[in-house]
ROTOR-677389 format. One record per residue: x negated, y negated, z of N, C-alpha, C in turn. Coordinates in steps of 0.05 Angstrom, whole numbers, plus 5000, padded with zeros to 4 digits. Example, Ala and Ser with C-alpha at 12.3 -4.5 7.8 and 13.67 -1.06 7.14 Angstrom:
BEGIN
473651145156475450905156473650665156474350455142472750215143474249995157
# end
This chain:
BEGIN
872764637819869864667803868464867824866865027810865465237825863165107843862865157867860965097883857965217873855665067875853165207868852565437893851265617884850565807901847365837908846965757930843965737938842865927960840566107955839666257979837666067992837566108019835765988034834466188051831766218048830166408064829266268089828466408113828066208134830166088146832666198141835366018147835865998176834866128195835066128224833065998238831165858222829165698236830165418238828165218246828964958251829964788229828364808208829164658181831764838171831365108170833365238157835865198166836265228196839065168208840064848203838064668204839264388197839964398165838464548150839364518120841864648112842164858125844864998129847164848134846964688155849464498164849664298144847264198132847463938114849164058086848264298077849264368052852164528050852464648070854964838072857664678061857964448067860864328058860464348027858464348012858464297985857064557972856064737984854564947972855765217985855565437965855565727978852865827984852465888009849565968019849566218025847166348012846166618020843666578041844566658067842466588084840966838085837966838084835867048087834267008109833567238124832167198153831067488156828867478175827567738179829467988194831367828212833068008221836167978214837468138211839968128201842167998228843467788218845367678239847767608224849667518239852467428228851667218207852767258178852267068164849367048147847767278155845067248142844467558129842767568110841767808101838467878105838168088110835268158109833468108087831068068085829768098060829968308042830268548056830468778040833268808025835468698041838168678031838168478004836768258010836668007989835468117965833068277965831268317943832368587932834268727942835068987932837168957906837768737900839468707877839168457865839568437840839268167824840367937838838367667840839867457853841567297831844167297833846067167817846966887822845366737839846166447847844866257830844966007841843265837823840765737827839965747856837565647866836865837893833865797900833265957920831065707931831765657957830365497976828465667994825965647989823965818007822865678024824065718052822865608075821165768094821766038088820566228110817466198108816166268126813266208130812266208158809666258161808466238189807665928197808465818220807265548222804965578239803865378251801365338265801965498290800065668300800665858321799265678346801365598363800065468384798965608407799965888402799066088426796166238416795566148390792766278378792966588383794866698379794766988377795367128348796166978330796367048299793867078288793767298271791567368252791467208226789267258213789667168184791267328171791267548177793267738159795967668164796567598186799267538194800067268178797967028174798766848160799066908129797367088119797567178089800167318081801067488102803267658097805667458094805767248115808067048117808166868096805866738094805966488072804866568047803766768039802666838016804567038001804467308013805367548003808367527999809567398022812467388023813667157998811966927996812566757976812766877952810467007942810067177915812567367911813267507930815567657926818167507923818767307938821067187932821067057909819366937898818566767870818966957850817767217854818167357830820867467824822567487845825367567847826867317835825867097842827166817828826966847798824066927789823366907761825067117746825867367760827467557743830367477745831467297758833867247763835167037744837866977745838866757725838766497740837566487766837266227778835766057763836365777765834765597752832965407767833265397796831665217811830465387837827865337837826265447860825165177876825565197901824364997918822765097940819965107939818165177960817664967981817765028004817364798023814264848036812564718024809464778037809264568056806964448058805964258078803864068067803263868081801663668074798763808079799063978100796364108106795164328087796664348066795864538045793464348028793664118036791463918019789663848041790363748062788363638083789063648111787363758128787863738158787563448169785663318154785163028164785562858137787362678138788162528117786262288108785862238081784661988077786661728083785661478072786761298082790061308073790761478054793661508048793861748031794761928040794962138024796662208003795762277976797562277955797462547943799062627925799662887908796762917892795662727888792962757870790262787881790262777911787862797924786963117928784663157922783663407924783863597947785163817941785464017965783164087982783264098007781264158023781764268050784464428049785264528077783264668092782964638119780764698139781964978156784764978158785765208174786665418157787065658171788265848157790865808148792765658164795465588156795465398133793665188130793565008107792765228084790565348087789165518062791465728053793065858068795066048059797265888044798165638056800265468042799065418015796865298012795865247985795465507965794665757975794665977959797666027948799465977963801965987959803165817933802565517937802565347920801465457890798965527895797165547870798665807854799965967867801066197853803466137838805165957852807365857836806965667816804765497818804365287800803065427772801665677776800765797752802565967739805165957745806866117737809865987731809365717723811665567720813065577694815765707697817365797669818165507655818265517631819465317616822165257620824065447622826665457625827565427653826365407672826765357702825665137712826565017736825164797753824364917778821764857781820464937805818764727824819664677848818164447864816764547886814564437892813364427913813164217931814564227955814764007973812763997993811163778001809263748021810363598044812163718059812863528082810663478101810463208118808963168137810063238166809663158188810863268211813863218212815163428215817863478212819063448243821363308248822463308270825763258267826763318289829963298288831163498310833763538308834663718331833663988331832764088352832164368350828864358348827164148344824464078336822864168366820864328358819264378378816064298370814464268392811764188386810863928402808963778387807563568408809663358414811563298396813363138402814963138424815663388430816863508457815363488479812263508476810763488498810763218507810462998487810062768489812462618501814862748493817762628506817862738538816762978541816863058571815262868588812962778581811562588592812762318601813962238576815361958582818261978593819262188593821862188604821762258636819062388642818962408674817262178688817361968672816161698683813361678685811561918675808961868673807861688656805661548658804361408638803061528614803261428593802261538570798461508570797261668578794461658581792361558558792961568537792061598508792361328494793161118507793760878495791560738483788860788495786560638481786260728455786860948445786661078416788860928400787860798376789760698357789760898335792360918322792461098302794960998285795261098259797461078243797861338233800661448234801461718221804261688213804761858192807761918179808962118195811462098194813662258206815862348182817262548186819262618167821962688184823862548182826662658195827562888185828363078195829363318180832163268164833163018171835462908156834562808130832362698124831262608100830362828084829063058099828363278080830963438072832963478088835463588074836463428053836263198055837462978032835663018009833063048007831463067988831763387973832263577989832863837979835663857965837663697978840263687966839763517939838263297934838063137909836563347892834663487899833263657876835163847866836963957885838664197873840964077857841763827860843963717842842863527821840363447821839663247805838063347777836563177761835263257742832163197749831163187767828363137777826463317765824663257752822663447737821263607757820463867750818564027767816163887776814763977795812263867807812363887836809863787842809063707876809663457882811263427907812063217918811563197946809862987953810062957986812662827994813262918020815662868030815062718058816062478061815562318086817062048086817961998114819561768116817961518110819261278103817861078098816260938119813960848119812560718136810760928153809660808175807960968196808060868218807460988239807560868266805160988281804560828301801960938321803461118342801861268354803161418376803961258402802661048405803260828426806460728417807260668388809460568384811960778386810761048380812461258385813661288416811661248433812061268461813661068468813360798458815660558462818560618454818760798434820960858422822261078438820961248447821761408468822761298493821161108505821960948530824460798524824660668501827360508492829360678492829060928483831561098481832261208509830761238525831361258557831961028572831860788561833160498575830760468593828460508588826360398605823960278592822060148605819560018592817760298589816160258572814260448561811460378583810760598593808160578610805960688591803860498587801560578568799460558587797560768585795260738602792760758587791260578585788760528569786360628585785860928586783561028595781461008580778660978592776360988568776361198552775861188528776261378510773961648512771461538523769861778534770761928554772361848572773661988593775362138584777262068567778962208555778162458545776162398523775262638513773662868528772462748551771362958567773663098579775862968592777563118606779063318583779363218559780463458539778763648535776263598538774363818533774864028557775163928581775564088603778264268600780264128590782764228586782864478565780864448549780364668528779664888542777664878558776465098573778465228591780065028604782065138626784665178617785365128591787765178579789864988593789364758592790564548604792464438577794964318588796664158567795163948550792963828562791263628545788863748539788563838515785763958508784763808479782763868472781663738450783063768426784563978420786164008395788663818398789963808421792263638426791563328425789363288435788062998436788062898404786963068388786763028359789362978347791163138353793563108339795262878347795262828373796262568381795062298375792462328367791062038364790362028335790762208318789462228287791262038270789661948251790961788232791762008210794362028201795162188176797862038165797161858144799061738132799561838104802261868097802862058069803861878050803561868030804661688007806961847996809461737995812161867984813261727963811661527948812461397925812861547902811461787897812161927871815062077875815562167902818362307907820462067902820161857913821961657913822761547883820361547867820661437840822061677825821661947829823162147817826062167823826562127850829962107858831061897849829361657845830961397836832361257860831461327884832961217907831061207936832161077956830661037982831761297994830061398014831261588036832961488054835061618065837261518076836861428106835061568117834161518146831461368152831661138166829160998169827361128191824861098190823061218206823761178236824560908245825160918277827961028283829861018260832861128265832561408270830661568249830461828255829361938282827261798289825961858315827661788338829061588336830861538359833361808358834161848336836262128337834662338348832662398341831062608356830862588381829962348393829662348419832062368435834762248423836762308429837962598435837362748417837363028418835863198440833563078447831963188469832763158493834062888489835462808521837562958528839463048503841763198514840763488516838963608507837963858511836463918541835463668551833863718580836063698598
# end
């Protein structure tokens, strides 16, 4: 039986490399990236001829710029213009499925009690705004004879992950106390394994087109995440409950002096951001395979092996 043929843009990135490994046993993959490497095509090569495959998974884009050097134009080129070009290529092709991996930040940078697909969009950052622009372009051009999915994942983690989880793991693994324990919060996470599972089910199933939040079941506080990290290292968690006004003042100083703890990172580590995944699970007709705690423990194990 013929294998499905799927093009994956951004195939060399964190999600793309994990998705490629996940799908390769069952799917013929055309990898697309900015730079030509073994087993991948450049965008110029990919767009130069009609796509004859079954589906396109569009992962490429510009994520949050932690170094604050990217311009608004950089975000527009990567998140909006490239998405338009790849989507138009899909519409002209014989492919029947297009999956765009957006972000919950296309809706809100600060979530209400529980973020759903029906919440009014009000992105505050250029990252979120450009993701929403790309979503709007796709959703305004939904063909009747093809399936188009907009996936809004929350914070994705897994092997090869970079970001605040790595910083937090570095603190815990070195035996330092976590100094923000006085801040209580609840937030959602997403194992890259569950994201890969969702994409595979969308490629193979009969799920209707639409917008879907993607998150693991349940939510954890950052304190509980620290406890899981400590457990993965076989040691007790060290939670330091400094007064919140003091921590905010120290973070303010960190913003001025460009220290690891600054106001933005304090917000990210202590914010509430719970994402409702019920629409996705109802459409799939099943639960996600990896539990929240299990997925995080696998990520921490990957951190430990890499350190």
